[in-house]
C-alpha positions as CSV (number, residue, x, y, z in Angstrom):
1,M,66.4,89.3,51.4
2,L,62.8,90.4,52.9
3,C,62.7,90.3,56.7
4,A,59.6,90.5,58.9
5,A,59.2,90.4,62.5
6,I,56.9,88.8,65.1
7,V,56.3,90.1,68.4
8,V,54.9,88.1,70.9
9,A,52.6,90.0,73.0
10,A,49.8,87.6,74.0
11,G,50.8,87.1,77.5
12,R,49.3,88.2,80.7
13,G,52.4,89.2,82.4
14,S,51.2,88.3,86.1
15,R,54.3,88.5,87.5
16,A,54.7,92.3,86.8
17,G,51.6,93.0,88.9
18,G,49.0,95.8,88.3
19,A,45.6,95.6,86.4
20,L,47.1,95.4,82.8
21,P,49.3,93.2,81.2
22,K,53.0,94.1,81.5
23,Q,53.4,95.0,77.8
24,Y,50.7,97.8,78.3
25,H,52.5,99.3,81.4
26,S,53.6,103.1,80.9
27,V,57.6,103.7,81.2
28,G,58.8,106.8,80.5
29,G,55.3,108.1,79.2
30,Q,54.7,105.3,76.6
31,S,53.8,101.7,77.0
32,V,56.2,98.8,76.7
33,L,54.6,97.5,73.7
34,R,54.7,101.0,71.8
35,R,58.6,101.4,72.6
36,T,59.2,97.9,71.6
37,L,57.1,98.3,68.3
38,A,58.6,101.4,67.4
39,A,62.3,100.2,67.5
40,L,61.1,97.6,65.2
41,C,59.2,99.7,62.8
42,A,62.0,102.1,62.6
43,H,64.7,99.5,61.2
44,P,65.1,99.8,57.4
45,G,65.8,95.9,57.5
46,I,62.4,95.1,58.6
47,A,59.7,95.2,55.9
48,A,56.7,93.9,58.2
49,V,55.8,93.6,62.0
50,Q,53.2,91.0,62.9
51,V,52.1,91.0,66.2
52,V,50.5,88.1,68.3
53,F,48.2,89.6,70.9
54,H,45.3,88.6,73.2
55,P,41.7,89.7,71.8
56,D,40.9,91.3,75.2
57,D,43.6,93.6,74.6
58,A,42.2,95.1,71.5
59,A,41.7,98.7,72.9
60,L,45.0,98.7,74.5
61,Y,46.8,97.4,71.4
62,E,45.2,100.1,69.1
63,A,46.4,102.7,71.5
64,A,49.9,101.2,71.6
65,C,50.1,101.0,68.1
66,A,48.7,104.4,66.5
67,G,50.3,106.2,64.1
68,L,53.2,103.4,63.7
69,A,53.9,102.0,59.8
70,K,54.8,98.5,58.9
71,L,52.4,97.0,61.2
72,R,50.2,94.1,59.9
73,P,46.7,93.3,61.5
74,P,47.3,91.7,64.7
75,V,46.6,87.8,65.3
76,A,45.0,86.1,68.1
77,G,48.0,84.1,70.5
78,G,47.5,81.0,71.5
79,A,47.7,78.9,75.0
80,D,51.6,79.6,75.3
81,R,54.6,81.0,73.5
82,Q,55.3,78.5,71.2
83,A,51.7,78.1,69.9
84,S,51.7,82.4,69.5
85,V,54.7,82.2,67.6
86,Q,53.2,79.7,65.5
87,A,50.1,82.0,65.0
88,G,52.2,84.6,63.9
89,L,54.2,82.5,61.6
90,E,51.0,81.3,59.8
91,A,49.8,85.1,59.5
92,L,53.1,85.7,57.7
93,A,52.4,83.1,55.0
94,D,50.9,85.6,52.3
95,L,54.3,87.5,52.7
96,A,56.6,84.4,52.8
97,P,59.5,86.4,54.2
98,D,63.2,85.2,53.9
99,I,63.9,86.0,57.4
100,V,61.9,86.4,60.4
101,L,62.8,87.9,63.6
102,V,61.0,86.5,66.9
103,H,61.0,89.5,69.5
104,D,59.6,89.6,73.0
105,A,57.0,92.5,73.5
106,A,58.5,93.1,77.0
107,R,62.2,93.9,75.6
108,P,61.7,97.7,74.7
109,F,65.3,98.4,74.9
110,V,66.1,96.6,71.9
111,S,68.6,98.6,69.7
112,Q,68.9,99.5,66.0
113,A,72.4,97.9,66.1
114,L,71.2,94.8,67.7
115,I,68.2,94.3,65.1
116,A,70.8,94.6,62.4
117,R,73.0,92.0,63.8
118,A,70.1,89.4,64.2
119,I,69.1,90.1,60.5
120,A,72.5,89.7,59.5
121,A,73.0,86.3,61.7
122,G,69.7,85.2,60.5
123,A,70.9,85.5,56.7
124,E,74.1,84.0,57.2
125,H,73.0,81.2,59.4
126,G,69.5,80.3,59.1
127,A,69.1,80.3,62.7
128,A,70.8,82.7,65.2
129,I,70.0,84.0,68.7
130,P,71.7,87.0,70.8
131,G,73.3,85.9,74.0
132,L,75.5,87.3,76.6
133,P,78.1,85.4,78.6
134,V,77.0,84.3,82.3
135,T,78.8,86.2,84.7
136,D,77.5,84.4,87.8
137,T,77.8,81.1,88.8
138,V,75.1,78.9,87.9
139,K,74.0,75.7,90.2
140,S,71.7,73.0,89.2
141,V,69.5,71.8,92.2
142,D,67.5,69.0,92.9
143,D,63.6,69.1,94.1
144,A,64.8,69.2,97.7
145,G,66.7,72.5,96.7
146,L,70.2,70.7,97.1
147,V,72.9,71.7,94.7
148,S,73.6,68.6,92.5
149,G,75.7,70.3,90.1
150,T,77.9,73.4,89.1
151,P,77.8,73.9,85.0
152,D,81.0,75.4,83.7
153,R,79.7,78.8,83.1
154,A,82.2,79.3,80.3
155,G,79.9,77.3,77.8
156,L,76.6,79.3,78.9
157,R,74.9,82.0,77.7
158,A,72.1,84.3,78.7
159,V,69.5,83.8,75.4
160,Q,67.7,87.0,74.6
161,T,65.6,88.3,71.5
162,P,65.0,89.3,68.5
163,Q,66.0,85.6,67.3
164,A,66.4,85.2,63.6
165,F,65.5,82.3,61.5
166,S,64.7,81.2,57.9
167,Y,61.3,81.6,57.7
168,D,60.3,78.7,55.7
169,N,62.7,76.4,58.5
170,L,61.3,77.9,61.2
171,R,57.5,77.4,60.1
172,A,58.4,74.0,59.4
173,A,60.1,73.3,62.6
174,H,56.9,74.7,64.5
175,A,54.6,72.3,62.5
176,A,56.9,69.1,63.3
177,A,56.9,70.3,66.8
178,L,53.2,70.7,66.8
179,A,52.7,67.1,65.0
180,A,55.2,65.4,67.6
181,G,53.6,66.9,70.4
182,R,56.5,68.6,71.7
183,M,55.0,71.4,73.4
184,G,56.0,74.0,76.1
185,L,59.4,74.7,74.3
186,T,60.4,78.3,75.6
187,D,62.1,79.8,72.7
188,D,62.1,79.2,68.9
189,A,65.8,78.1,69.0
190,A,64.6,75.1,71.2
191,V,61.9,74.6,68.2
192,M,64.6,74.6,65.7
193,E,67.0,72.5,68.0
194,S,64.2,70.0,68.2
195,A,63.7,69.7,64.5
196,G,67.7,69.1,64.1
197,H,68.7,72.4,63.1
198,N,72.2,74.2,64.5
199,V,71.5,77.6,66.3
200,Q,74.2,80.1,66.0
201,V,74.6,82.7,68.9
202,F,76.0,86.1,68.3
203,E,76.5,89.1,70.5
204,G,73.4,90.4,72.3
205,E,73.5,93.6,74.6
206,A,73.3,93.9,78.3
207,Q,70.7,96.7,78.2
208,N,68.3,94.3,76.0
209,V,66.6,93.4,79.3
210,K,63.1,91.6,79.6
211,L,60.9,93.2,82.0
212,T,58.8,91.0,84.0
213,H,58.6,92.0,87.7
214,P,57.4,95.1,89.2
215,A,60.8,96.2,89.9
216,D,61.7,95.7,86.5
217,L,59.2,98.3,85.4
218,A,60.0,100.6,88.0
219,R,63.7,100.7,86.6
220,A,62.8,101.0,83.3
221,D,60.2,103.9,83.9
222,A,63.2,105.8,86.0
223,A,65.7,105.0,83.0
224,L,63.4,106.6,80.5
225,T,62.2,109.3,82.5
226,P,64.0,112.5,81.9
227,R,65.7,114.0,85.2
228,L,64.3,117.3,86.1
229,D,67.4,118.7,87.7
230,D,67.0,122.4,86.4
231,V,64.6,124.0,89.6
232,R,63.7,127.4,88.7
233,M,61.4,129.8,90.4
234,G,59.8,133.1,89.3
235,T,57.7,135.7,90.6
236,G,54.4,137.7,89.3
237,F,52.8,140.6,90.2
238,D,49.5,142.5,88.9
239,V,47.2,145.2,90.0
240,H,43.8,145.8,88.8
241,A,41.3,148.9,89.9
242,F,37.7,148.4,91.1
243,G,35.0,149.5,88.5
244,P,31.6,148.8,87.7
245,G,30.3,145.4,88.7
246,D,28.5,142.8,90.5
247,H,31.3,140.2,91.2
248,V,35.1,139.9,90.8
249,M,37.3,137.2,89.3
250,L,39.9,136.2,91.4
251,G,42.3,132.8,90.9
252,G,39.4,131.8,88.2
253,L,36.4,132.2,90.5
254,A,33.6,134.3,90.3
255,I,33.3,136.0,93.5
256,P,30.0,138.2,94.2
257,F,30.9,141.8,95.2
258,S,29.4,145.4,95.1
259,Q,31.8,146.1,92.3
260,G,34.0,144.7,89.4
261,L,37.6,145.0,88.3
262,D,38.7,147.0,85.3
263,G,40.9,145.4,82.9
264,H,41.2,144.7,79.0
265,S,40.5,141.0,79.8
266,D,38.5,139.9,83.0
267,A,40.9,141.3,85.2
268,D,41.7,138.3,87.1
269,V,44.8,139.7,89.0
270,G,45.3,136.3,90.9
271,L,45.6,134.2,87.5
272,H,47.4,137.3,85.9
273,A,50.2,137.1,88.6
274,L,50.5,133.3,88.6
275,T,50.9,133.4,84.6
276,D,53.8,136.0,85.1
277,A,55.1,133.7,87.6
278,I,55.4,130.8,85.4
279,L,56.6,132.5,82.3
280,G,59.4,134.3,84.6
281,A,60.4,131.0,85.9
282,L,61.0,130.1,82.0
283,C,62.5,133.4,81.1
284,D,59.6,133.3,78.5
285,G,58.8,137.2,78.7
286,D,55.6,138.2,80.6
287,I,51.8,137.9,80.2
288,G,51.7,141.4,78.2
289,A,54.2,140.0,75.5
290,H,52.0,137.0,74.6
291,F,48.7,138.7,75.1
292,P,49.1,142.2,74.2
293,P,46.1,144.5,75.6
294,S,46.3,146.2,72.3
295,D,45.2,143.4,70.8
296,P,41.4,143.3,70.6
297,Q,41.0,139.5,70.5
298,W,41.9,139.5,74.3
299,K,38.9,142.1,75.1
300,G,36.9,140.3,78.0
301,A,38.9,137.2,77.5
302,T,38.7,134.8,80.4
303,S,42.2,134.8,82.2
304,D,42.2,130.7,82.7
305,R,43.5,130.8,79.1
306,F,46.9,132.9,79.8
307,L,47.6,130.5,82.9
308,A,46.6,127.3,80.7
309,F,49.1,128.8,78.1
310,A,52.0,129.3,80.4
311,A,51.5,125.8,82.0
312,E,51.6,124.2,78.5
313,R,54.7,126.3,77.9
314,V,56.4,124.4,80.9
315,R,55.3,120.9,79.3
316,A,56.5,121.8,76.0
317,R,59.9,122.3,77.4
318,G,59.5,118.9,79.0
319,G,59.1,120.4,82.5
320,V,56.5,120.4,85.2
321,I,55.1,122.9,88.0
322,A,56.1,121.9,91.2
323,H,54.3,124.6,93.3
324,L,52.3,127.8,92.9
325,D,52.0,130.4,95.5
326,L,49.5,133.1,95.4
327,T,48.7,136.2,98.0
328,L,46.0,138.4,97.1
329,I,46.1,141.7,98.6
330,C,42.9,143.5,99.1
331,E,40.5,145.0,102.2
332,A,37.5,143.3,100.2
333,P,36.1,141.2,99.3
334,K,36.9,138.4,102.2
335,V,39.1,135.9,100.3
336,G,39.4,133.2,103.2
337,P,35.8,131.7,102.4
338,H,36.7,131.1,99.1
339,R,40.1,130.0,99.4
340,D,39.7,126.1,98.6
341,A,37.6,126.7,95.8
342,I,40.3,129.3,94.1
343,R,42.9,126.4,94.7
344,A,40.3,124.0,93.0
345,C,40.1,126.2,90.0
346,I,43.9,126.7,89.6
347,S,44.3,123.0,89.8
348,E,42.2,122.2,86.9
349,I,43.5,125.3,84.7
350,V,47.1,123.8,85.2
351,G,46.8,120.2,86.0
352,L,48.6,120.5,89.3
353,P,47.1,118.7,92.7
354,V,45.7,121.0,95.1
355,S,48.1,119.7,97.5
356,R,50.8,122.0,95.5
357,I,48.9,125.0,95.0
358,S,48.6,127.8,97.9
359,V,46.5,130.5,98.3
360,K,46.6,133.2,100.8
361,A,45.0,136.9,101.6
362,T,46.2,139.7,103.3
363,T,45.4,143.6,103.7
364,T,47.6,146.6,103.9
365,E,46.3,147.7,107.1
366,R,44.5,150.5,105.1
367,L,47.3,151.7,103.8
368,G,47.8,152.7,100.0
369,F,45.4,152.1,97.1
370,T,44.4,148.5,98.3
371,G,43.8,150.2,101.7
372,R,41.7,152.7,100.4
373,R,39.5,149.9,98.4
374,E,40.4,151.1,95.1
375,G,41.4,148.1,93.7
376,I,43.0,144.6,94.3
377,A,46.9,143.2,93.9
378,A,48.3,139.7,93.6
379,M,51.8,138.4,94.1
380,A,52.6,135.2,93.1
381,S,55.6,132.7,92.7
382,A,56.2,129.7,90.6
383,T,58.4,126.7,91.3
384,I,58.9,124.6,88.0
385,R,61.5,121.9,87.0
386,L,63.2,121.5,83.7
387,P,65.5,118.7,82.1
388,E,69.0,120.1,82.7
389,E,70.3,121.8,79.7
390,T,74.0,121.3,78.4
391,L,75.4,124.5,78.4
392,P,78.2,125.4,75.6
393,E,81.4,125.5,77.0
394,E,82.9,129.1,77.6
395,T,85.7,130.1,75.5
396,E,88.6,132.7,76.4
397,T,88.9,135.4,74.4
398,P,92.5,135.8,73.2
């Protein structure tokens, strides 16, 4: 049987707060709508997905659906949910599916198993909805807020989506409701009931929650964001001698000076030390392993490329840089006047707030090669956070 899905995404979601409709809020790095669409598009039993959206959200929608298969061109929704679903049903007329699922855009946790149960139940019964037993006591109240009754919760169900129906029957039921002026029905089961159809309830899922309020979005974001419990620190050290030139590169900043620094690249001791600190925290070799001085392509290269590379290695592992600390060791030039500019340069290279970047300077009290003004040294530390790895269990050697 041919099955299509309608995703209702035209609402404004004002209760969720913020400038965006709730279906375009980011949870775990992706929009709510994209997560919902990806789940439906991934199911082999669904041939096509029809989104009903608000035309004002066209740019947001295009970003949310980029790269997803099975999506038909979106259609504009109506004044309420009932009208929006009817618009989606009419848009599917050329496909004429046997079964249609209707799903809320704001339910991104729908599982493949629940989708499969919905398709099967819709095919068997012609009208089926997922539901959960009500565990709280429910009260009826009057306009004054006084309790007027206590329904038996044994006969109550909290209803979810996707709801599954015979396409022809649901389309006819919507047309009949419109003709009779029965408007404001809050789900498609109610539309089918109004047309005299029986609606079967099948097992829903507790995690298939609808995101409505700001707290719902916050909980969803926390649930979908990996826990970065593997905290690591690495250190780096670098030295470059003075040579001919009229400036030195320190922390990505060109500082006017009577000499330059000798090196295969631009000899930025600060960025080299930071690069090694990050690579050290990753246990990923050192700067020489990734950018060997024997390779002519790195002759004169700017060191921001090295540091950006190391930062990207952290992101590729699903981690973040939490803090960078750089100490420059030299008698001259004076670093203090340039400290904030250096921090800003590093911030731009690694994508870390300036508040998480420390730059300090010291001398060796005229001792050693830096004290004799023969060059500059740098020490750095990097703190990163990675997702906790599951380590293999140790086995005893017999």
